[in-house]
C-alpha positions, -999 to +999 in steps of 0.1 A: -279+164+251-263+195+267-264+232+270-243+259+259-238+289+281-219+318+266-215+355+262-203+374+230-184+406+224-172+425+194-136+434+202-116+461+183-093+447+154-061+457+174-073+442+206-081+411+187-048+410+170-030+413+205-051+384+219-047+361+189-010+365+187+007+331+192-026+315+198-037+282+183-063+285+157-084+263+132-103+269+102-140+266+104-166+263+079-203+259+085-236+259+070-272+261+080-297+235+068-324+254+089-322+285+109-353+281+131-348+257+147-309+259+143-297+228+123-260+234+115-233+214+099-197+223+107-163+212+094-135+223+120-102+208+110-107+171+104-139+170+124-174+171+109-205+178+131-242+181+128-255+203+155-291+212+166-296+243+189-324+255+209-337+289+215-319+315+237-288+336+238-270+331+270-282+296+276-294+273+249-298+235+246-272+221+220-267+187+206-236+177+185-233+146+164-202+136+147-208+128+109-186+115+081-168+138+057-190+124+030-224+132+050-210+167+056-204+172+018-239+159+009-254+181+036-235+212+026-255+211-007-287+214+014-276+247+027-295+276+010-278+305+026-243+317+030-215+294+041-197+309+071-160+307+071-138+319+099-105+312+118-110+303+154-083+314+178-085+296+213-070+316+242-069+307+278-083+337+297-060+343+325-060+319+355-097+313+353-100+280+335-121+299+307-112+300+273-115+327+249-128+317+213-120+346+191-135+344+155-121+361+126-146+359+098-137+354+061-151+361+029-186+377+030-180+386+066-145+396+063-136+422+090-162+408+114-147+397+148-166+380+177-152+370+209-171+342+228-165+328+263-184+297+272-191+292+309-196+262+332-231+276+346-254+303+344-243+321+375-207+325+365-217+337+332-240+364+347-213+375+373-183+375+348-170+412+343-155+417+309-123+436+305-125+468+281-105+450+255-134+426+249-155+455+233-192+458+231-213+430+244-237+414+220-250+383+237-286+390+233-282+404+199-297+380+173-277+398+145-245+383+158-257+346+158-239+327+131-274+314+117-285+351+113-252+359+096-258+331+072-288+349+061-272+380+052-242+398+037-235+426+063 
């Protein structure tokens, strides 16, 4: 059992394109068996995960379990909402040891871009000063959780 401590922003397309240039990326597909509490399945490259998330925005409990591709395919049929598809670009943030995860959404959410940084502790998350190119912060806005996005077509 662990905790995820992250903040989120909505960068402008041109800023996101600059950040993503030459960055490593991976295709992600994820579905929600339940959105309250959050029970998610995810295919990330060759990895398949079942994730349970607690409540909250900045800090939330998160449990990840590896599952087989067959279990993923079976659980995918249990997802009643939209399946989220996105390309995730992982970008080192300066010399801080932090990594930017830049998600460019596909299909129903085409054009949506969310930038996340996961922090080692709550204090560093709260004290982080984001540069202007990160855009508008949406950490506490439930509309930008993937679980909420799976419920709607923006």
